[in-house]
C-alpha positions as CSV (number, residue, x, y, z in Angstrom):
1,M,-64.1,-25.6,-64.0
2,A,-67.8,-25.5,-63.0
3,A,-69.5,-23.6,-60.2
4,V,-71.8,-25.7,-58.0
5,G,-73.4,-23.9,-55.0
6,G,-70.7,-21.3,-55.1
7,V,-68.0,-24.0,-55.1
8,R,-65.8,-24.4,-58.2
9,I,-65.3,-28.1,-59.2
10,A,-62.9,-29.4,-61.8
11,V,-64.9,-31.4,-64.4
12,H,-61.9,-33.1,-66.0
13,G,-63.7,-33.7,-69.2
14,D,-66.3,-35.9,-67.6
15,L,-69.7,-34.3,-67.0
16,R,-70.7,-37.2,-64.8
17,L,-68.3,-36.0,-62.1
18,W,-69.9,-32.6,-62.2
19,H,-73.4,-33.9,-62.2
20,S,-72.7,-36.2,-59.2
21,A,-71.2,-33.2,-57.2
22,E,-74.2,-31.0,-58.2
23,V,-76.7,-33.5,-57.0
24,M,-74.8,-34.1,-53.8
25,N,-74.5,-30.4,-53.0
26,D,-78.1,-29.8,-53.8
27,S,-78.9,-32.4,-51.2
28,V,-76.7,-30.6,-48.7
29,V,-78.6,-27.4,-49.2
30,Q,-82.0,-29.1,-48.9
31,S,-81.1,-31.1,-45.8
32,W,-79.6,-28.1,-44.0
33,S,-82.7,-26.0,-44.9
34,L,-84.9,-28.7,-43.3
35,I,-82.6,-28.9,-40.2
36,T,-82.5,-25.1,-39.6
37,G,-86.2,-24.9,-40.3
38,W,-86.9,-27.5,-37.7
39,L,-84.7,-25.5,-35.2
40,A,-86.6,-22.3,-36.0
41,R,-89.9,-24.0,-35.2
42,H,-88.9,-26.1,-32.1
43,L,-85.7,-24.6,-30.7
44,P,-85.2,-21.1,-32.1
45,R,-82.5,-20.2,-29.7
46,G,-80.5,-22.9,-31.4
47,L,-80.0,-20.5,-34.3
48,D,-78.8,-17.7,-32.1
49,H,-75.2,-18.9,-32.3
50,L,-75.2,-20.3,-35.8
51,Q,-72.2,-18.7,-37.6
52,P,-72.3,-17.1,-41.0
53,P,-71.1,-19.0,-44.0
54,A,-67.3,-19.7,-44.2
55,S,-65.5,-17.4,-46.6
56,S,-63.5,-18.6,-49.6
57,A,-60.4,-17.6,-47.7
58,E,-61.3,-19.6,-44.7
59,I,-62.1,-22.7,-46.8
60,S,-58.8,-22.2,-48.7
61,G,-57.0,-22.0,-45.4
62,L,-58.6,-25.2,-44.2
63,R,-57.5,-27.0,-47.4
64,D,-54.0,-25.7,-47.1
65,A,-53.8,-26.8,-43.4
66,M,-55.0,-30.3,-44.2
67,R,-52.9,-30.6,-47.4
68,R,-55.6,-33.0,-48.7
69,R,-58.6,-32.6,-51.0
70,L,-61.8,-31.7,-49.3
71,P,-65.1,-33.4,-50.2
72,S,-67.3,-31.0,-52.2
73,D,-70.3,-31.7,-49.8
74,L,-68.1,-30.5,-46.8
75,I,-67.3,-27.4,-48.8
76,A,-70.9,-26.9,-49.6
77,W,-71.9,-27.3,-46.0
78,L,-69.3,-24.7,-44.8
79,G,-70.6,-22.4,-47.6
80,L,-74.0,-22.5,-45.7
81,N,-72.6,-22.1,-42.2
82,N,-69.4,-22.1,-40.3
83,G,-70.5,-24.1,-37.3
84,F,-72.0,-22.9,-34.0
85,G,-70.4,-20.5,-31.6
86,W,-69.0,-21.9,-28.3
87,Q,-71.9,-20.5,-26.3
88,A,-74.5,-22.6,-28.2
89,D,-76.4,-24.5,-25.5
90,F,-79.5,-25.8,-27.3
91,G,-78.5,-29.5,-27.1
92,R,-76.8,-31.9,-29.6
93,L,-77.7,-31.4,-33.3
94,I,-75.8,-34.4,-34.7
95,P,-76.6,-37.7,-32.9
96,F,-76.0,-38.4,-30.4
97,L,-73.4,-36.0,-28.9
98,Y,-72.2,-33.4,-31.3
99,I,-72.5,-29.7,-32.1
100,P,-71.0,-28.7,-35.5
101,M,-67.7,-26.9,-35.3
102,G,-66.5,-23.9,-37.3
103,I,-63.2,-24.0,-39.2
104,E,-61.2,-22.3,-36.5
105,Q,-62.3,-24.8,-33.9
106,M,-61.8,-27.7,-36.3
107,L,-58.1,-26.8,-36.8
108,R,-57.6,-26.0,-33.1
109,Y,-58.9,-29.4,-32.0
110,R,-56.9,-31.1,-34.8
111,E,-53.7,-29.5,-33.6
112,M,-54.4,-30.5,-30.0
113,L,-55.0,-34.1,-31.0
114,Q,-51.9,-34.2,-33.2
115,G,-49.9,-33.0,-30.1
116,I,-51.4,-35.8,-28.0
117,T,-50.5,-38.4,-30.6
118,A,-47.0,-37.1,-30.9
119,T,-46.5,-37.2,-27.1
120,V,-48.0,-40.7,-26.6
121,S,-46.4,-42.3,-29.7
122,P,-43.3,-40.1,-30.6
123,D,-41.4,-42.8,-32.4
124,R,-44.2,-45.1,-33.8
125,P,-45.2,-44.5,-37.4
126,L,-48.9,-44.2,-38.0
127,S,-49.3,-46.9,-40.5
128,N,-53.1,-46.4,-40.7
129,E,-52.4,-43.0,-42.4
130,Q,-51.9,-44.9,-45.7
131,D,-54.9,-47.2,-45.3
132,P,-58.1,-46.5,-47.2
133,A,-60.6,-44.1,-45.8
134,G,-63.2,-45.7,-43.5
135,T,-60.8,-48.3,-42.1
136,R,-60.1,-48.7,-38.4
137,S,-57.5,-46.6,-36.6
138,F,-56.6,-46.6,-32.9
139,D,-54.6,-43.4,-33.4
140,W,-55.7,-39.9,-34.4
141,L,-54.4,-39.4,-37.9
142,D,-53.4,-36.3,-39.8
143,A,-56.1,-37.2,-42.3
144,F,-58.8,-36.8,-39.7
145,L,-60.6,-33.4,-39.6
146,P,-62.8,-32.8,-36.6
147,I,-66.3,-31.4,-37.4
148,G,-68.3,-32.0,-34.3
149,D,-67.7,-31.2,-30.6
150,A,-69.1,-33.3,-27.8
151,G,-67.5,-31.6,-24.9
152,T,-66.0,-34.9,-24.0
153,D,-63.1,-37.0,-25.3
154,C,-65.1,-38.0,-28.3
155,L,-65.1,-36.1,-31.6
156,L,-67.0,-36.3,-34.8
157,F,-64.6,-36.2,-37.8
158,V,-64.4,-36.5,-41.6
159,D,-61.9,-39.1,-42.9
160,L,-59.8,-37.5,-45.6
161,R,-57.7,-40.5,-46.5
162,E,-58.1,-41.6,-50.1
163,G,-60.2,-44.5,-51.1
164,E,-63.8,-45.4,-51.9
165,H,-65.0,-43.9,-48.6
166,H,-63.1,-40.6,-48.8
167,G,-65.1,-38.1,-46.9
168,C,-66.9,-40.6,-44.6
169,V,-67.9,-39.4,-41.1
170,G,-66.8,-41.2,-38.0
171,T,-66.4,-40.9,-34.2
172,F,-63.0,-40.9,-32.6
173,D,-62.8,-41.7,-28.9
174,N,-59.5,-40.6,-27.5
175,E,-59.9,-42.6,-24.3
176,S,-61.2,-45.8,-25.8
177,D,-60.7,-47.6,-29.1
178,G,-60.2,-44.7,-31.5
179,F,-62.2,-45.1,-34.7
180,S,-63.9,-48.3,-35.7
181,I,-66.4,-47.9,-38.6
182,P,-68.1,-44.9,-40.3
183,E,-71.3,-43.5,-38.8
184,W,-72.1,-42.1,-42.3
185,F,-70.4,-42.5,-45.7
186,S,-70.5,-38.7,-46.5
187,I,-71.5,-35.3,-45.1
188,T,-74.5,-35.5,-47.6
189,E,-75.7,-38.8,-46.0
190,M,-75.2,-37.4,-42.5
191,L,-77.2,-34.3,-43.1
192,A,-80.0,-36.2,-44.9
193,D,-80.2,-38.7,-42.0
194,V,-80.4,-35.9,-39.4
195,A,-83.0,-34.0,-41.4
196,D,-85.2,-37.1,-41.9
197,S,-84.9,-37.9,-38.2
198,L,-86.0,-34.5,-37.1
199,T,-88.7,-33.8,-39.6
200,L,-90.1,-37.3,-40.1
201,D,-89.7,-38.5,-36.4
202,Q,-87.7,-41.5,-37.3
203,P,-84.4,-42.9,-35.8
204,A,-81.1,-41.6,-37.2
205,L,-78.1,-43.9,-37.7
206,Q,-80.2,-46.9,-38.5
207,D,-77.8,-48.2,-41.2
208,H,-74.8,-47.6,-38.9
209,G,-76.5,-49.5,-36.1
210,R,-77.1,-52.5,-38.4
211,R,-73.5,-52.4,-39.7
212,L,-72.2,-52.3,-36.2
213,H,-74.4,-55.1,-35.1
214,A,-73.3,-57.2,-38.1
215,A,-69.7,-56.5,-37.3
216,T,-69.9,-57.5,-33.7
217,P,-69.0,-61.2,-33.2
218,F,-71.3,-61.9,-30.3
219,P,-73.8,-59.0,-30.0
220,T,-75.5,-58.7,-26.7
221,H,-78.3,-56.4,-28.0
222,P,-80.2,-55.7,-31.2
223,A,-79.2,-53.1,-33.8
224,M,-79.8,-49.6,-32.4
225,G,-80.5,-46.2,-33.8
226,W,-81.1,-42.8,-32.2
227,S,-84.4,-40.9,-31.9
228,P,-84.5,-37.1,-31.2
229,Y,-86.5,-35.6,-28.4
230,I,-86.6,-32.2,-26.6
231,D,-86.1,-32.2,-22.9
232,D,-85.8,-29.0,-20.8
233,G,-85.4,-26.9,-23.9
234,R,-82.6,-29.0,-25.3
235,L,-82.3,-31.4,-28.2
236,R,-81.3,-34.9,-27.0
237,W,-81.1,-38.4,-28.5
238,K,-82.2,-41.7,-27.1
239,S,-81.1,-45.1,-28.3
240,V,-83.9,-47.2,-29.8
241,E,-84.1,-50.7,-31.4
242,V,-84.3,-50.7,-35.2
């Protein structure tokens, strides 16, 4: 075992695995530092409800509840903070709708959505549960872990199905078409994208916008990303062409 950012990772005799996790988790620390630094300068009240790091017991409880392996960059992020309290009202930190959740809220929302799925489709097996991570699903799956609250029927989640894109981040719309394609391919990528957007004044989700545009048979508009701006003391995002 090796300790990386306070997280113990099995090396399994291959130092490349350890090095990859170390680099990824260093990136999480750097990106989160840039994001919270930006908040401190521009929206300091945004930090008023930032929760302390999740404890080892809380992370173990999350792993036990999911019964799946958790990406090391998700664990590293939770080791820096445990989401924002429910009173946080500084805007949307993750474009374009989401405030990061703490572990307790993650599991509460997951249980709620599992109940909705069981009610709507009590006898239908969820075949997408066995599909590779990152593939489309119209249903909320047990392998989906909510991480971002929009205050609407949409949720930001991490896909814990196995496969090349294990740990990718997507949006699930309970009232529309479920989950289509990943917004980001990892927590690391998501945080780096948000940090660059806030500190370098460039659109976030540019790669996702281009992938979505390419996947649309007859697109009616160009590829779009999301640019941050502050309005009435709140962080907001506007769609822009990329």
